[in-house]
C-alpha positions in Angstrom: -9.0 -3.8 -6.3 -6.8 -1.7 -3.9 -3.5 -3.5 -4.2 -3.8 -3.0 -7.8 -4.8 0.9 -7.4 -1.6 1.1 -5.3 0.5 0.4 -8.1 -1.1 2.8 -10.6 0.0 6.5 -9.7 -1.8 8.2 -12.5 -5.3 6.4 -11.5 -4.5 7.3 -7.9 -4.0 10.9 -8.7 -7.8 11.3 -10.7 -9.5 9.7 -8.1 -7.8 11.8 -5.6 -8.6 15.1 -7.3 -12.3 13.4 -7.8 -12.5 13.0 -3.9 -11.2 16.4 -3.5 -14.0 17.6 -5.7 -16.4 15.7 -3.7 -15.0 17.4 -0.6 -15.5 20.9 -2.2 -19.3 19.9 -2.9 -19.8 18.8 0.5 -18.1 21.9 2.1 -19.6 24.5 0.2 -23.0 22.7 -0.6 -23.8 21.1 2.6 -21.8 22.0 5.4 -23.5 23.5 8.3 -22.0 25.2 11.7 -21.8 23.2 15.1 -23.1 25.8 17.6 -20.6 27.3 20.0 -22.6 26.4 23.2 -20.5 24.3 25.5 -17.3 24.5 23.1 -14.1 26.3 24.5 -14.3 29.9 24.5 -11.8 30.8 21.3 -14.7 28.7 19.2 -17.1 31.2 19.9 -15.3 33.8 17.7 -15.0 31.1 14.6 -18.9 30.7 15.1 -19.3 34.8 14.8 -17.2 34.5 11.7 -19.6 31.9 10.1 -22.5 34.7 11.0 -20.7 37.0 9.2 -19.6 35.2 6.0 -20.0 31.2 5.6 -18.0 31.4 2.7 -14.8 32.5 4.5 -15.2 29.5 7.2 -16.0 27.0 4.1 -12.9 28.2 2.7 -11.0 27.7 5.8 -12.6 24.2 6.1 -11.2 23.5 2.2 -7.7 24.5 3.1 -8.0 22.5 6.3 -8.7 19.4 4.3 -6.2 20.0 1.9 -3.7 20.2 4.5 -4.8 17.2 6.1 -4.8 15.3 3.0 -1.0 16.7 2.2 0.0 15.7 5.7 -0.6 12.1 5.7 0.7 11.6 2.1 4.0 13.5 3.3 4.6 11.7 6.6 3.9 8.4 4.5 6.4 9.1 2.0 8.9 10.7 4.4 9.1 7.7 6.5 9.2 5.1 3.8 6.3 2.9 4.5 6.2 2.1 1.1 9.0 2.2 -1.4 7.5 4.1 -4.2 5.6 7.1 -4.5 1.8 6.7 -3.6 -1.2 9.1 -2.8 -3.1 6.2 -0.9 -2.9 8.0 2.2 -5.1 11.1 0.9 -7.3 8.5 -1.2 -8.3 7.1 2.1 -8.7 9.9 4.2 -10.8 11.8 1.8 -13.0 8.5 1.3 -13.4 8.4 5.1 -14.2 12.1 5.4 -16.8 12.0 2.7 -18.5 8.6 3.5 -18.5 9.4 7.0 -20.1 12.8 6.5 -17.3 14.6 8.4 -17.7 17.6 6.2 -21.2 18.2 6.5 -20.5 20.1 10.0 -17.9 22.7 10.5 -16.6 21.8 14.4 -14.0 22.3 16.5 -12.6 18.7 15.8 -11.9 19.9 12.1 -9.9 22.7 13.7 -7.7 20.2 15.7 -7.3 18.1 12.9 -5.6 20.7 11.0 -3.0 21.0 13.9 -2.4 17.4 13.8 -1.9 17.8 10.1 0.5 20.6 11.0 2.3 18.3 13.3 3.0 15.8 11.0 4.3 18.1 8.5 6.4 19.9 10.4 7.8 17.7 13.5 11.1 15.7 12.7 11.9 13.8 15.8 15.7 13.3 14.7 16.4 16.8 13.6 19.3 18.9 15.3 19.1 19.6 19.1 18.8 23.3 18.2 16.2 23.4 15.4 14.3 20.9 17.5 13.9 23.0 20.4 12.8 25.9 18.7 10.2 23.6 16.8 9.2 22.3 20.2 8.4 25.9 21.8 6.5 26.7 18.6 4.4 23.7 18.7 3.7 24.3 22.4 2.2 27.8 21.4 0.2 26.1 18.5 -1.2 23.2 20.3 -2.3 25.9 23.3 -4.2 27.7 20.7 -5.8 24.6 19.3 -6.8 23.6 22.9 -8.5 27.0 23.5 -10.4 26.0 20.3 -11.0 22.1 21.1 -10.3 20.7 24.5 -9.5 17.4 22.9 -6.5 19.2 21.4 -4.7 18.1 24.5 -4.4 14.8 22.8 -1.7 16.4 20.4 0.0 17.6 23.7 0.1 14.0 24.8 1.2 12.7 21.7 4.1 15.0 21.6 5.3 14.1 25.1 5.2 10.5 24.4 7.0 11.1 21.0 10.0 13.4 22.7 10.5 10.8 25.3 10.8 8.1 23.2 12.9 9.8 20.4 14.7 12.8 22.0 17.9 12.3 23.8 17.0 15.0 26.3 13.3 14.1 26.8 12.9 15.9 30.2 14.4 19.3 29.1 12.3 19.2 25.6 9.2 18.3 27.5 9.4 21.3 29.9 9.9 23.4 26.5 6.8 21.9 25.1 5.1 22.9 28.6 6.1 26.4 28.7 5.0 27.1 25.2 1.8 25.5 26.1 1.5 27.6 29.2 2.3 30.9 27.6 -1.0 31.7 25.6 -3.1 30.7 28.7 -1.2 33.1 30.8 -1.7 35.9 28.1 -5.4 35.1 28.0 -5.5 35.1 31.9 -3.7 38.5 32.0 -5.9 40.0 29.0 -8.8 39.2 31.1 -7.6 40.7 34.3 -6.4 43.9 33.1 -9.4 44.6 30.7 -12.0 43.6 33.7 -13.4 40.6 32.1 -12.4 38.0 34.5 -15.7 36.9 35.4 -16.6 36.2 31.6 -13.4 34.5 31.2 -14.2 32.2 34.2 -17.7 31.8 33.2 -16.6 30.6 29.4 -14.8 27.6 31.5 -17.6 26.8 33.5 -20.0 26.7 30.3 -17.7 23.8 28.7 -19.3 20.7 28.1 -17.4 17.7 28.6 -17.5 14.0 28.1 -20.1 13.9 25.3 -19.1 11.0 23.7 -18.9 8.9 26.9 -22.6 10.4 28.0 -24.0 9.2 24.6 -22.7 5.5 24.6 -26.2 4.1 26.1 -28.1 6.1 23.8 -26.7 4.9 20.4 -28.6 3.3 17.6 -27.8 -0.4 17.1 -26.0 0.5 13.8 -23.8 2.8 15.8 -22.9 -0.2 18.4 -22.2 -2.3 14.9 -20.0 0.6 13.7 -18.1 1.1 16.7 -17.5 -2.6 17.1 -16.5 -3.1 13.7 -14.2 0.0 14.0 -12.3 -1.6 16.8 -12.0 -4.8 14.9 -10.6 -3.3 11.7 -8.1 -1.0 13.5 -6.6 -3.7 15.5 -6.6 -5.7 12.1 -4.8 -3.1 10.6 -2.0 -2.7 13.2 -1.1 -6.2 13.1 -1.1 -6.2 9.2 1.1 -3.1 9.2 3.6 -4.6 12.1 3.8 -8.0 10.0 4.7 -5.8 7.0 7.3 -3.5 8.5 8.8 -6.1 10.9 11.9 -6.6 8.2 12.1 -2.8 7.7 14.9 -0.3 8.8 14.5 0.4 12.9 14.0 4.0 12.1 10.9 2.9 9.7 9.6 1.0 12.7 10.0 3.8 15.1 7.9 6.2 12.8 5.2 3.6 12.5 5.2 3.5 16.4 4.7 7.2 16.5 1.4 6.7 14.5 0.6 4.4 17.1 1.1 7.1 19.6 -0.9 9.6 17.7 -4.0 7.3 17.3 -3.9 6.2 21.2 -3.4 10.1 22.2 -6.4 10.9 20.3 -8.3 8.1 21.3 -8.0 9.1 25.1 -8.8 12.6 24.7 -11.7 12.2 22.1 -13.8 11.3 25.1 -13.3 14.8 26.8 -14.9 16.9 24.5 -18.1 18.1 23.8 -18.3 16.2 19.9 -20.9 13.7 19.7 -19.4 10.0 19.2 -19.6 10.4 15.3 -18.0 13.6 15.0 -15.3 12.6 17.6 -14.0 9.5 15.2 -12.7 12.8 13.2 -9.6 12.6 15.4 -8.7 9.3 14.4 -9.0 9.5 10.7 -5.6 10.6 9.7 -3.6 7.9 11.9 -6.2 5.2 10.5 -5.4 6.4 6.8 -1.5 5.5 7.3 -2.7 2.3 8.8 -4.7 1.5 5.7 -2.2 2.7 3.3 0.6 0.2 4.9 -2.0 -2.6 4.9 -2.7 -2.3 1.3 0.6 -2.8 0.1 0.9 -7.0 0.7 -1.0 -9.0 -2.2 -2.2 -11.5 0.3 -5.6 -11.1 1.3 -6.2 -8.3 -0.8 -9.5 -9.3 -1.6 -10.5 -9.5 1.9 -9.0 -6.2 2.6 -11.1 -4.8 -0.1 -14.3 -6.2 1.4 -13.3 -5.2 4.8 -12.8 -1.3 3.7 -16.1 -1.2 1.6 -17.9 -2.5 4.7 -16.4 0.3 6.8 -17.2 2.8 4.2 -21.0 1.7 4.4 -21.1 1.8 8.0 -19.7 5.2 8.0 -22.2 6.5 5.5 -25.0 4.8 7.7 
């Protein structure tokens, strides 16, 4: 079914629009706010914005979802993972967002996924050196702001460090530029707190951060959660192996782009354990690379029915 859908662009567009409509309903009819207690200090003003106008925050969430959807489709098309135009990455992403009920709660993880999407849209490892350095410094600034909203956003920093080390000619210099960009907003925040005599409150905001919530939740999960996590691990391994086999005969630049998706997945997998998100909410960090894996895996005709069953089972477990 999914293999045939991958060949019908018009039907894909209809399904994509329907899924966007489902997302709009979830955002504006069901979404609640994750409390700011234990979150990074810059998330607190966002929570206050919800109190002032939930519609503004819900509209922001819709823009984040649209950016994520555009980002995965652009990176898939730009790196030529499939020869023809396709909307499948956006379809898979929206399916997981809605079936997994990730849009029922506005959380720091949504903001982090927005910065992941920006990185996927704007970062080109092979562009000219001068443009790359300007972009790398800007990414450092953006990631710094992201980490002030959600500490797990340091995973994006790790991803860029690894990507620069593998793809760039001068990785040490470029990583120094990235680090300076990351450090600059923190120095500004520290200086602001010092000059306006709010240093005690600033330091207290760091002490109040709750860390390692997903790891602490593991002993207390439901049986269905253990099944979902086990199935999640198995299907990701299956998708990576299936994608590698498909792309083995592709150009080296395409295989390298697929490796970059692995780096994003690994980086966010490492740092998802650091923050104050629940185990279920922390899976949101991984949905964008997984949507790429799914879109690559659906291309071959072989085992297409097995893949359909695996995906349906995955969506059911996310819903539960």
